[in-house]
C-alpha positions in Angstrom: -0.1 0.0 0.0 1.3 3.5 -1.0 2.3 5.9 2.0 0.0 8.5 2.9 3.1 10.9 3.4 3.4 13.7 0.8 6.6 13.2 -1.3 9.0 16.0 -1.5 12.1 15.9 -3.9 15.2 17.9 -2.9 17.6 19.0 -5.6 20.8 20.1 -4.2 24.3 19.3 -5.2 26.0 20.1 -1.9 26.0 17.0 0.2 25.7 18.6 3.6 22.9 21.0 2.6 21.0 18.1 0.9 21.3 15.9 4.0 20.1 18.7 6.6 17.1 19.4 4.3 16.2 15.8 4.4 16.4 15.4 8.0 14.4 18.7 8.5 11.5 17.4 6.1 11.6 13.9 7.4 11.0 15.4 10.9 7.8 17.1 9.3 6.4 13.6 8.3 7.2 13.9 4.6 8.5 11.2 2.3 11.8 12.5 1.0 13.5 12.0 -2.3 16.9 13.5 -3.2 18.8 14.2 -6.3 22.0 16.0 -6.8 21.9 16.8 -10.6 19.2 18.1 -13.0 19.4 14.6 -14.8 18.6 12.9 -11.4 15.8 15.2 -10.7 14.0 14.6 -14.0 14.2 10.8 -13.5 12.9 11.2 -9.9 9.9 13.3 -11.1 9.0 10.9 -13.7 9.3 7.8 -11.5 7.7 9.1 -8.3 5.6 12.2 -9.1 6.6 14.1 -6.1 4.0 16.5 -4.7 6.6 19.3 -4.3 10.1 20.0 -5.4 12.8 22.2 -3.4 15.6 23.0 -5.8 18.9 24.8 -5.8 19.3 27.5 -8.5 22.8 26.4 -9.3 23.2 22.7 -10.4 26.1 21.1 -12.1 24.3 20.3 -15.2 21.6 23.1 -15.5 20.0 26.0 -13.8 17.2 25.4 -11.4 15.4 28.4 -13.1 15.8 26.7 -16.4 14.5 23.3 -14.9 11.3 24.8 -13.6 8.9 23.8 -16.6 10.0 20.3 -16.1 10.0 20.0 -12.5 6.8 22.0 -12.2 4.9 19.7 -14.5 4.6 21.2 -17.9 5.2 18.4 -20.3 4.9 15.7 -17.9 1.9 13.4 -18.3 -0.4 13.5 -15.2 1.3 16.4 -13.4 -0.9 19.0 -11.9 0.9 22.2 -11.1 3.5 20.7 -9.1 4.8 23.4 -6.6 8.6 24.3 -7.0 10.5 26.1 -4.4 13.8 27.6 -5.4 16.9 28.1 -3.0 20.1 30.0 -3.6 23.1 31.3 -1.6 23.3 34.4 -3.7 19.8 35.8 -3.8 18.7 39.3 -5.2 15.3 40.8 -5.6 15.8 40.6 -9.3 16.5 36.8 -9.2 13.5 36.1 -7.0 11.1 38.1 -9.3 12.3 36.2 -12.4 11.9 32.9 -10.6 8.5 33.7 -9.5 7.6 34.8 -13.2 8.8 31.5 -14.6 6.7 29.5 -12.1 8.3 29.1 -8.7 5.9 29.2 -5.9 8.6 30.7 -3.6 12.4 31.7 -3.3 14.5 31.1 -0.4 18.0 32.4 0.3 20.5 30.3 2.4 20.4 30.0 5.3 16.9 28.7 4.9 14.3 30.1 7.3 12.9 26.7 8.1 9.6 27.7 9.9 8.8 29.5 6.8 9.5 26.8 4.6 7.4 24.5 6.5 4.5 26.8 6.3 5.0 27.2 2.5 5.3 23.6 1.9 2.1 22.7 3.9 -0.1 25.1 2.1 1.2 24.4 -1.5 1.2 20.7 -1.1 -2.4 20.5 0.3 -3.6 22.7 -2.5 -1.9 20.6 -5.1 -3.3 17.5 -3.8 -6.8 18.8 -3.5 -6.6 19.9 -7.1 -5.3 16.3 -8.2 -7.9 14.4 -6.1 -10.7 16.6 -7.5 -9.6 16.5 -11.2 -8.4 12.8 -11.2 -10.7 11.2 -8.6 -13.9 13.5 -8.8 -16.4 12.5 -5.7 -18.3 15.7 -6.1 -20.1 16.0 -9.4 -23.4 17.7 -10.4 -24.3 14.9 -12.9 -25.9 11.9 -11.4 -23.5 8.7 -11.3 -24.6 6.0 -13.6 -27.4 3.7 -12.3 -30.9 3.1 -12.1 -33.1 5.1 -9.4 -31.2 4.5 -6.1 -29.0 1.9 -7.5 -25.5 3.0 -8.7 -23.2 1.2 -10.8 -21.8 0.8 -14.5 -20.3 -2.7 -14.3 -21.5 -5.6 -16.5 -23.4 -7.3 -13.5 -25.1 -4.0 -12.5 -26.3 -3.3 -16.3 -27.7 -6.8 -16.4 -29.6 -6.2 -13.2 -30.9 -2.8 -14.4 -32.2 -4.6 -17.4 -34.0 -7.3 -15.5 -35.4 -4.7 -13.2 -37.1 -2.9 -16.0 -38.4 -6.1 -17.4 -40.1 -6.9 -13.9 -41.3 -3.3 -13.5 -43.4 -3.9 -16.6 -44.9 -6.9 -15.2 -46.8 -8.4 -12.1 -44.7 -11.3 -11.5 -43.5 -12.0 -8.3 -39.7 -12.6 -7.8 -37.0 -13.6 -5.3 -34.1 -11.4 -4.9 -30.8 -13.2 -3.6 -27.5 -11.7 -2.6 -25.2 -11.3 0.2 -26.0 -9.0 3.1 -25.2 -5.3 2.3 -25.7 -5.7 -1.5 -29.0 -3.7 -1.6 -31.6 -6.2 -2.1 -34.2 -3.9 -0.7 -33.2 -1.0 -3.1 -33.7 -3.4 -5.9 -37.2 -4.3 -4.7 -38.0 -0.5 -4.1 -36.7 0.3 -7.7 -39.0 -2.4 -9.2 -41.9 -0.9 -7.4 -41.1 2.8 -8.3 -40.8 1.9 -12.0 -43.9 -0.2 -12.1 -47.7 0.7 -12.5 -47.9 0.3 -8.7 -45.7 3.2 -8.1 -48.4 5.3 -6.6 -49.4 2.5 -4.2 -47.7 1.7 -0.9 -44.4 -0.1 -0.5 -44.4 -2.2 2.6 -41.0 -3.8 3.6 -40.9 -6.3 6.3 -38.0 -8.3 7.8 -39.3 -11.6 8.3 -36.3 -12.4 10.8 -37.0 -9.3 13.0 -40.6 -10.3 14.0 -40.9 -12.2 17.2 -42.2 -15.8 16.2 -45.1 -15.5 18.5 -46.8 -12.4 16.8 -45.5 -13.2 13.0 -49.0 -14.6 12.1 -50.6 -11.6 13.7 -48.3 -9.1 11.8 -48.8 -11.1 8.4 -52.6 -11.5 8.4 -53.7 -9.0 10.9 -56.2 -9.4 13.8 -59.4 -8.2 15.2 -59.8 -6.5 18.5 -60.0 -9.2 21.4 -58.5 -11.9 19.1 -56.0 -12.6 21.8 -54.7 -11.0 25.0 -53.3 -7.7 24.2 -55.3 -7.1 21.0 -57.0 -4.0 22.2 -57.7 -2.6 18.5 -58.1 -4.0 15.0 -54.8 -4.2 13.2 -54.7 -4.8 9.4 -51.9 -7.2 8.3 -49.0 -6.7 5.9 -51.2 -7.7 3.0 -53.9 -5.2 3.6 -51.4 -2.6 4.2 -49.7 -3.0 1.0 -53.1 -3.4 -1.0 -52.5 -1.7 -4.4 -48.8 -1.7 -4.0 -46.0 -3.9 -3.2 -45.0 -6.2 -0.1 -41.4 -6.8 0.2 -40.7 -9.9 2.6 -36.9 -9.6 3.4 -35.0 -12.8 4.9 -37.8 -15.1 3.6 -35.7 -18.3 4.6 -35.8 -16.9 8.2 -39.6 -17.0 8.5 -41.0 -19.7 10.8 -41.4 -22.9 8.8 -45.0 -23.6 10.2 -46.0 -20.0 8.9 -44.8 -20.6 5.3 -47.8 -23.0 4.1 -50.4 -20.3 5.5 -48.5 -17.6 3.4 -48.8 -19.9 0.5 -52.5 -20.4 0.9 -53.0 -16.7 1.2 -51.0 -16.1 -2.0 -53.0 -18.7 -3.8 -56.3 -17.4 -2.7 -56.0 -13.6 -3.0 -57.5 -13.0 0.2 -56.7 -12.9 4.0 -58.7 -13.4 7.2 -57.4 -11.6 10.2 -57.0 -13.7 13.4 -60.4 -13.6 15.2 -62.1 -12.4 11.9 -65.0 -14.1 10.2 -64.6 -12.7 6.7 -62.0 -12.9 4.0 -60.6 -9.5 2.9 -59.3 -9.4 -0.6 -56.2 -7.7 -1.6 -54.2 -6.7 -4.7 -50.5 -6.9 -3.8 -47.5 -7.8 -5.7 -45.0 -9.9 -3.4 -41.3 -9.6 -3.8 -38.9 -11.5 -1.4 -35.3 -11.7 -0.6 -32.9 -13.8 0.9 -29.1 -13.8 1.7 -29.1 -17.5 2.0 -28.5 -19.7 -1.1 -32.0 -20.7 -1.9 -30.8 -24.2 -3.0 -29.2 -24.6 0.5 -32.3 -23.4 2.4 -34.4 -25.8 0.6 -32.2 -28.9 1.4 -31.9 -27.8 4.9 -35.7 -27.4 5.4 -35.5 -23.7 6.0 -37.6 -22.9 3.0 -40.7 -24.9 1.8 -40.3 -25.9 -1.8 -44.0 -25.0 -2.8 -43.6 -21.6 -1.5 -40.2 -21.1 -3.2 -41.5 -22.2 -6.5 -44.7 -20.1 -6.1 -42.6 -16.9 -5.6 -39.6 -17.7 -7.9 -41.1 -16.7 -11.2 -38.0 -14.6 -11.5 -34.8 -14.9 -9.4 -33.0 -11.6 -9.3 -29.2 -12.1 -8.1 -27.5 -9.0 -6.8 -23.7 -9.3 -7.4 -21.3 -8.7 -4.3 -19.2 -5.6 -4.5 -15.9 -7.5 -4.9 -17.4 -8.9 -8.1 -17.7 -5.4 -9.5 -14.7 -3.3 -8.4 -15.1 -0.8 -11.0 -18.3 0.4 -9.2 -16.4 1.4 -6.1 -15.4 4.7 -7.4 -18.9 5.5 -8.6 -20.3 4.6 -5.3 -17.6 6.4 -3.4 -18.5 9.7 -5.5 -22.3 9.2 -4.9 -21.9 8.5 -1.2 -19.6 11.4 -0.3 -22.1 13.8 -2.1 -24.8 12.4 -0.2 -23.0 12.2 3.3 -21.4 15.6 2.9 -24.9 17.1 2.6 -26.1 15.1 5.4 -23.6 16.3 7.9 -23.0 19.7 6.4 -19.4 19.3 5.8 -17.2 20.9 3.2 -15.4 17.7 1.9 -13.9 18.3 -1.5 -12.7 14.8 -2.5 -10.4 11.8 -1.6 -6.7 11.6 -1.9 -5.2 9.3 -4.4 -3.9 7.0 -1.8 -7.3 6.9 0.1 -8.9 5.8 -3.2 -6.2 3.2 -3.6 -7.2 1.7 -0.2 -11.0 1.6 -1.2 -10.2 -0.1 -4.5 -8.0 -2.7 -2.9 -10.4 -3.8 -0.1 -12.6 -6.8 -0.7 -15.7 -5.4 0.9 -17.1 -8.5 2.8 -20.0 -6.0 3.9 -20.6 -5.0 0.4 -22.2 -1.6 -0.2 -23.5 -1.0 3.2 -20.0 -1.5 4.5 -18.5 0.9 2.1 -21.2 3.6 2.8 -20.5 3.2 6.6 -16.7 3.5 6.0 -17.2 6.8 4.0 -19.6 8.3 6.7 -16.7 7.5 9.2 -14.1 9.3 6.7 -16.3 12.2 5.9 -16.9 13.0 9.6 -13.2 12.7 10.6 -12.2 14.6 7.5 -14.4 17.5 8.2 -13.3 19.4 5.1 -10.9 19.2 2.3 -9.4 16.0 1.3 -10.6 12.6 2.5 -7.0 11.0 3.3 -6.3 7.2 3.9 -6.0 8.0 7.6 -9.6 9.0 7.7 -10.7 5.6 6.7 -11.4 2.8 9.3 -8.6 0.8 10.2 -10.1 -2.4 8.6 -10.1 -0.8 5.4 -6.6 0.8 5.7 -5.1 -2.6 6.7 -7.2 -5.6 5.7 -6.1 -9.0 7.1 -5.6 -10.4 3.5 -7.7 -13.3 3.9 -11.5 -12.3 4.3 -13.8 -14.9 3.5 -17.5 -13.9 3.7 -18.8 -17.5 3.3 -16.2 -19.4 5.5 -16.1 -23.2 5.4 -15.1 -25.9 7.7 -11.8 -28.1 7.5 -12.0 -31.8 8.2 -11.0 -32.8 11.7 -7.4 -33.6 12.3 -6.4 -32.3 8.9 -2.6 -31.8 8.4 -1.1 -28.5 7.7 -0.2 -29.5 4.2 -3.7 -30.8 3.5 -5.5 -27.6 5.2 -3.3 -25.6 2.8 -4.3 -27.6 -0.2 -8.0 -27.5 0.6 -8.1 -23.8 1.5 -6.4 -22.9 -1.8 -8.5 -25.2 -4.0 -11.9 -24.3 -2.3 -10.9 -20.5 -2.7 -10.2 -21.0 -6.4 -13.5 -23.0 -6.8 -15.5 -19.9 -5.3 -13.9 -17.4 -7.6 -14.3 -19.5 -10.8 -10.5 -20.4 -10.8 -9.3 -17.0 -11.0 -5.7 -17.3 -9.6 -5.3 -13.6 -9.2 -8.6 -13.1 -7.1 -7.7 -16.2 -5.1 -4.3 -14.7 -4.4 -5.6 -11.6 -3.3 -8.2 -13.0 -0.9 -5.8 -15.3 0.7 -3.0 -12.8 0.8 -0.5 -14.7 -1.4 1.3 -14.1 -4.5 -0.2 -15.4 -7.4 3.1 -17.3 -8.3 2.9 -19.1 -5.0 -0.7 -20.3 -6.0 0.5 -21.5 -9.4 3.6 -23.3 -7.7 1.5 -24.9 -5.1 -1.0 -26.4 -7.8 1.8 -27.6 -9.8 3.3 -29.5 -6.9 0.0 -31.3 -6.2 0.1 -34.2 -8.7 -3.2 -35.5 -7.6 -4.8 -32.1 -8.4 -4.7 -30.8 -11.9 -4.2 -27.2 -12.3 -7.4 -25.3 -13.0 -7.8 -23.5 -16.4 
C-alpha cells in the first residue's frame, strides 16, 4: 500500500545541505526523495511524481530556473501544477522576481528560514493534492452517477441487473431477490416498485427475521380486536397495508417454517382472514421476497418450503457482491461522499489518491453497506478538504488479506499441508478458478498459487 506521506523532492548538489534538508523534512513527516543533478531530478519526477520540489538554483548540469517547467509539471503526463521552491546562496530581488515569473511558488536564500519553509510547503502541497484529487478522482459531481433510481453502478453485473429490473417493473410477476448481506436487495425491490404501474401504491417492507415468532402470524394476516390478550384494537396485516402496491418480505428463509404454508395459501387465494375475524379480505398485492441465503441450500436444510419457493420464484434476481464489480467502487464513493457531505453539512472536497487506492484494494465483505458506513466514518473525521487514507476505518486501511464472507469448515485432524491445499482449492472454486483473485483473498502471491497447484500431482491445475 502506498504511503500517505506527501513526497518532496530535494534537488541539491551540496551533500551537507541536501542531508540537512532531508532530515528537516523527514521530521515534518514528509516522504523525502533526493537528487544532486538536473538529470537525477528529471528521473525522480518521472518515476515518483513528488508533491513538491525544493531545488537549488545552481546545479552542475543545469540552472534550477531553466529546469522549472520540467520540475513543475509542464510536459509531464499526469502532473498538475507541482509546486517548486527555489533556493540559492546568492539571492537578489531581481532573481527572485524572475523565478516567480517562471513558475516558482517561492524563493529562499541560504541559510533557509525553516519555519517559513514548513508553512509554504504545507499550504502548497495541500492545495496541489486537492486539485489532483478533484481532477483525477472526482467525488463531487453535479451529474448523477451511472445507475437506475437509487442503485449506482456501471459494471456488467449491474447493467444486467438494471435490464432485469426494467423487465420486472413492466410485469406483475413475483420474484425472489438473492444476494449477500449489504448488496442492496431492498433497494432493488424499491426500484422495481417505483418503475412499475404500482408506484403510486404503498411499498411495505418487512424483515421476516425481526418479527418475534409468536406474533408473526398476527403481523402477516392482521387481527381483530380481542382476538388474543393484548389485541386492544383491530390491526390490518401486511397484505392489507400493501393493498394496491408491493409487499417486500426480506429474509424469507428466516420465516418460521410453520407459517410458510399459510402464506402460500393466502397467495393462492388472493384474500386474507384476520386472526379472530370471520370474513375474508381481498387484496391486490405484488409480492417480492429476498434472502441472503443460497435458496438451494435453504431448501435442502428445510428452512424454506419448496412449494412456497416455486410459487414466488417466477423470477430470481441475483445482486452481485461488490468484490465482483470493483469498477463500481469509485462511482459509489462519489455518490456516497456527495450524499454524506450534505447530510452532515461538511465541506469535503474529494479523496486523496492513496485513500482511493485503499478503497479499491479492499474486498468489501460487507458490500455496499460497509462501503457507505466506511465513507461516513471518513467524511466525519475529515470535516473538510480531502479525505485521506488515515480517515478511513482501520479495517479498510489494513485488511487482514484473507477475508472469507462464506467461510467453510476443514475436516477434523487435517494436516497443515492438506489444510493449505483445501483452502487454496476451495478459494479457487469460489472465484471460478481466477488465480489472481484467489491470491488477493488469501494474501498470497499469484506465483505461489501456481507453484502450489503444480506441486499437487493429484490435483490438476485449474484452467
